[in-house]
N, C-alpha and C positions, 0 to 999 in steps of 0.2 A: 908472627906469634907462633910459639911452639904449642904443641897439644897440651903440654902440662900448663901453660899459661892460660889457655883457653879454658880448661877444666877448673883451674884456679878462680877464674872470673865467674864462671857458673856457680862454683861452690860458695864463693864469698857473697854473691848476690843472694843465694838461698838463705845463708847465715844472717843475712841483714833484714830478712823478713820480719823477725820480731821488732826491729827498730821502726820499719815502715808501719807495721800494725800500731805500734805505740804512738807514732806520730798522727796517724789517723784518728786513733782513740782520743787523742788530746786536741782534736780539732785543728791541727796543724799550728798550733801555738808553740813556738820554738823554745819559749822559756820553760814551759811545762814539759816539753818533749826532753829536755836535758835532765830531767830527773831519772832518765834511763841509766844515767851513769852511776846511780846508787843501787842498781839492780844486781841480782845474782848472775843474770845473762852477761852483763859487762865484766863482772868478776871472772867468769869462766872464759870469755875471749881474751882477756888480759893474760891469764894464766897460759892459755894456748899460745899467745903471742910470744911470751917469754921462752917457751919450748921451741917454737918454730925459729925464733931468732937465734938461739943457740945452734940449732940444726943448719940454718942458713950460713952461719959463720964457719961452720965445718964442711959443708957441701951444699952448693946452690941448687943442683938438680934434684938431689935426694930430699932436700927440704921442701922443695915444690911438690915432688911426689907424695910425700908423707902429708903434707898440707892438704892436698885433694883427697887422699884416703881417709883423713879425720874429718874434714870440714864438710864434705860432700854428704856423707851419712848424717851429720849433726844438722846439716841444712834440710835434709829430708824429713828428719824428726821434727824440726821447727815447722816446716810447711804442713805436715799432717796434723800437728797439734793446733796450728792456726785454723786449718780448714775445719777441724772438729770442735773448735770453740763455739759456744752458744752465740757469740756475735763475732763471726769470722771477718777478717779484713775484706773489704770490698775493693775490686779493681775497677774504680770509678775512672773517668777520663783523667782526672787530676792525679790519681794514683799511678796510671799508666804513664803520664808524662814524668812524674817523679821517678818511676823505676827506670825509664829510658835515660834520664840524666844521670841516675845513680850508676847504671851500667857503664855509662862513658867514664865516670869518675873511677870506678873500680878497675876498668881497663887500664886507664892511665896509671893507677897505683900498682897494678900487676906487672906493668911493663918495667917499673923501677924496682919494686920490691914485692915479689909474688906471694908473700906470706904476711901481708899487712892486715890481719884479722882484726886486730884492735881499734884500727881506724874506721871501721864500719859505722858505728854511730855518728862519727863526724862526717863521714862521706854522705851519710843520709841527710844530715843537717845541712851540709854544703849544698847538696843538689836541691833541696827545698829552698834555701835562700836564694840561689841563683834563679829559680823560677818564679820567685815572688813577683817581679814586675809583670811577667806575663800572665800569671794567675790573677792578679789584681785587675788587668785589663779585661780578662775574659769574665771575671766576676761582675765588673761594671757594666759590661755590654749586656749580659743576661738579666741583671737586676734593672737596668734601664728599660729594657724591652718589657719586663713584667710590670713595671711601674706604669708604662704607657698603656699597656693592655688593661690593666686594673682601672686606670683613670677613665679610659674611653668606654668601659662597660657600665658606668654609672651604678655599680653594685654598692650595697651597703656593707662596709667592712666591719665584722666584729672580731677584735682581738682578745685572746684569751691567754693570761699568764698567771703565775703563781708558783709556789714551791711545790705543789702537788695538785693532782686532779685535772691538770691542763688538757691532756689527751682526752680524758673521759668526758669532760664538760664540752670539748669541741666536738666529739663524735656524737654526743647526746643531742647537742644543739643542731648539728647538721641533720640528724633524723627527724627531730621535732619540726624544724623549719623547711625540711626537704631542700636543702641547699648545698652549695659547693663547700668544701672543707679540706684543708691541707691533710694528707694521709699520715698515718703513723705518727712518728715524732718529727715530722719536718718542721722545724721551728728556728731555722737559722735563715739568714738573708738569702743564700744561695738555695737552700732547701725549699723556702717559699717560692722564690723565683722560678725554680725548676717546675713546681707544681703549676703555677699560673701560666707559664710558657707552654706547658704540655697539655692543657686542658681547657675545653670550652667553658667560659664564665657565662652560664645561661640560667642562673637563679637570681632572686631578688637580693639574697644575702651571700656573703662568703664569710667563713669562720677561718681565722688564721691563728695558729699557736704560735706565741712569741716566747722563746726560751731564753734563759740568761745563765752564765757561768761566772760572770765578772762584771764590775761596774762599766756602764756605758752600753751594754748589750741591748737592753730594752730601749733606751733612747735612740740608739741607731735604727732598731726596727721601726720605731714610730716614725722616724724621719723618712725612711725608705718607703714604708707601706702605711700611710696615715690612717689610723682607725676611725670609724665613726661611732663606734660603741666600744666600751671596754668591759672586761671581765677580769677580776683578780680572785682566783679560787681560795687563796689563803697563803699565809707567808709563815715559814718556819726556819730552823737552822739547817738548810740543805746547802750543799756545794760550800760548805765552810772553807774548804781547802782553797778554793779560788776567791771567794768572796772575802774571806778572812774575818768577817764579823757579821752578826745578826743585823746590826744597823745599816751596813752596806746593802744587805739583801732587801730589807724594808724599803730603804731609799730607791733602789734600782726598780723594784716592781711598781713603785708608786710613780715612775716616770711615764707609765701608761696614763695615768691620771692627768698629769701635766699637759700631754699632748692633745686632750680632748677639749672641745669647744664648750662654751656656756650652754648651748642648746642641747648638749649630749648628756650621756649618763655613764655611770661605771657601777656594775654589780660587784659587790665584795662578798665573797662566800663565808668569811669568818672574821670575827672581831679580834681574835688573837693577833697580836702585833701589828694591828692595822688601824688602831685607834686615830693615829697621826694623819690618816688620809683624810679624815673629816674636814679638815681645814686646808687641804692641799688641792691646788688647781681650780678650775672655774666650773668644771661640770658637776651634775647632780650625782651624789654618791648614795647607793641603796645597799644596805647590809642585810644579807639574808639572816634571819632569826630575830632581827631587831625591828629595824624600820620596814623590811620587806616581808616576804613569805617566811613561814616557819613550818616545822613539821613534827609530828610524832609518830614513832614506829609502833604499829599495832601488833604484828606477829611475823614470824618467819614460818611459812607452811609450804611444804613440798619444794624447798629450796627457792621460794620466791618471797620478796619483801613486800608486806602489806603495810601501807602508811597513809596518813592523812595530812594534808597540806592546808595550813590556815592562812587565808589571805581575806579578800573581800567575802568569801564564803569558804566553808570547809569542803574540800574535795577529797574523796578517797581514791587512793591509786593502788595498783599493784604492779611489780615488775619482776622480770626474770633475772635482773642483775643482783647478785648477792652482795650484801655488805652495807653497813651503815654509811660508809664513805660514798657508795655509789648513790644512795638516797640523797645524801647532801649534795652530790654532784647533779643529780636530776632536779632538785629544787632550785639549785643556782641556775641552771638552764631555763626552768620554768619562769624564774623570776626575770631573766633577759626577755623571754617571750612576752610576758606580762608588761614590762616596760615599753615594748614595741607596740603595744596596743591589743594584744590577744588575750581572750579569756582562757585561762589554763584549764578549765573543764573540758575544753575541746581536744586536749591532748591525752586524755585518759586511754584511749585505744593505742595512740602511739607509744606511750609509756609501756603499756602492757607488752608491745611487741618490740622493744628495744633489743638490739643485737648485743651479744656478749662483746666485751672490749678485751682484747688480747692482753694476757698477762697482768691484768688488774682486776683481782677478785674474779677471775675468769672461772666459771664452773664447768668442769669436764667430768662426765660420768664414764666410769669404767666398771669392769665386771667385779673388781675387788673392792673399790671404794670410790668415793667422790673426790676428785682433785679439785683444790682451790689453788689455781695458779695466780699467785700475787707476786710474781718474780720481778715486776718492775716497780715494787713498792720499795722506795729508798729513803723514807723519813720516818721519823719516830711517831709522828702524828698518825700517819698511815698504819703503822704496826699496832698502835692502840686501837684505832678504829677497827682494824681486822680482827683483834682479840675481842673486842666488844661483839662482834658478829659471831665469832666461834662460840662465845658463851651462850649465844641464843639457840645454837644448833644442838640437837639431841644426837648423843652418840659419842664414841671415843675419837678424839682428835690427835693427830701426830703432825709435828711440823718438821721441815727441813729448812734450816736457816743459815744464810751467810752473813746476816747483819746488815749493818749500815756502812756505806762508803762515803768518802769525801767529807768526813766529819771533822777534818782538821784537828785542832788541839782537843776537842771534845770527843774524838772517835771512840776512845775506850769507854767513857761515860755513857755515851748513846748505846753502845752495844751491850753494856751491862743492863741498861733500862729495857733494851729490846729483849734480852734473855729473860728478864724479870716478868715482862708482859706475857711472853710465849709460855714460860714455865707455869704461870698461874692458869693458863687456858688449855694447855695441852697435856695428855698423859705422858708424852715423850717428845723431846726435842733433839733432833739430830743435827749437830752443827758441823760446818764445812768451811774451810778456808781461812784466811788471815785473821779474821776476828773471832775464831772459834773460842779462845780461852776467855775473852770478855763476855761473850754470850753465855758460856756455860757458867761463868760466875754468877751471872743474873738469874739463870734457871735455878741454880743452888740456892740463892737467896729467896727465891720464891717456893722453895720446897719441892721443886720439880725433878724430873728424872732426865738426864742428859747423855747422849752417846756421840762420840766424835767419829768423823768419817773423812776419808782422804779426798773423795770427790762427791759430785752430786749423784753420779752413777752407783757409787758404793753406798750412799745414804739410802737410795732407793732399795738396793738389795738388803739392807738392814731392815727396812720397814716391812718388805715382803717376808722376811724371815721371822717375824714377831710371832710369839705364840698366842696372840690374842686378836680378835677382830678389829680392824681399823675401819671407821666409817668415814672420816675426812682426813685427807693428807694435804697439808698446806705447804706450798713452795714459797718462801719469804725471800725475796731478793736474789735472784740468780745472777751473781757478778760474773761478767765475762772473764774468761780464763786469759791470763797475762803470760805471754811466752817468755818475757823478760824475767819472770820469777822461776823459771824452770830449774 
């Protein structure tokens, strides 16, 4: 191989990084990955391919040299952009294996046609498909190992699913029951297996988060890690891009109920879209707010929520977690504890000492203003709950919003509604990203003020430059930067 060919291979691999990041972001689902062919990134490399093909016809050597001179700097730009993304690509063992296979494919391409830049999305797909049997075998091994460990531990497995609040309820439950729980958003079969295999199961309970993006995901998780207790936090029109309809979401979340035995129970955090669950499955269903615990918020004082929970007796609570949604999540967790035989009054001190939950109405104090980091809030119910909380707070509120993603055919409508809610609660809404126009339309309908920004960093600069005091700055849904839209 000549030096030019080697440099071409390096440059083309770096230019393939957006494809690799996109594949990982789509959870390695190949059909979803191929939407990359509709991106600006693909248009750019097709245009480069046309130019390189013309040069290659004229002079092979100079075509290779020019290809390196153009694609290497472009690859560096992609690499830097991915590294600085708020959710950068992770070089997991699977990604490393895919990268090795891709490098072999790129090398083979360069030996035949050293300027095949437009082949990169297909080379990534081919590398992924070739490795599927190996990845499946590795996955089965780790999942089998985790299943055996979980079964031998005799731990009570509490599975939490829903369209929103899964991670929050999971973390609150783990603190109240002082038990094991999967970290962060580990809610896929391999993510759950990774946690179980890598940690001692030394508590009476373990709380697992069950995530779903399409039909079959929850039923699969229930087969792999059979739950003893279920929690469905609520159901709304999230992930419509992959679920296609609200009915599909309702059905799939309900598969958790189907997996539970007659002697078990499932706590359901909201009646909205979940009434059909009353007649589903064999287990006992307990709805928060109707058959189970209910609550009233008393006040918000010193950035703490004060609320009373109505059950067998009324119990007063206060917690450092800001937001109506967090109170709802706490009451949902308390209902689980109640159904397990605990007196909820014994958790007063635990609730008072709950830790902040990252990016979910997380309160961050700064010298300039209090930041409310709600950047993992990606559904309209969450936005409505957030705005209800903002209305309880005294002072000037400003929001930086990127809106709602994966809304499918309802994406525009949802973001107009998002803007309307934010516009009614905030003095100013700074909009960023692909949903900006829809959010701005909603803000205008609410009679609010809106400013456009090119990035989150520019939005923060806009807020810092305001000529009035800001008391609360809300970050609503910080969407990962997508290099395929460069």
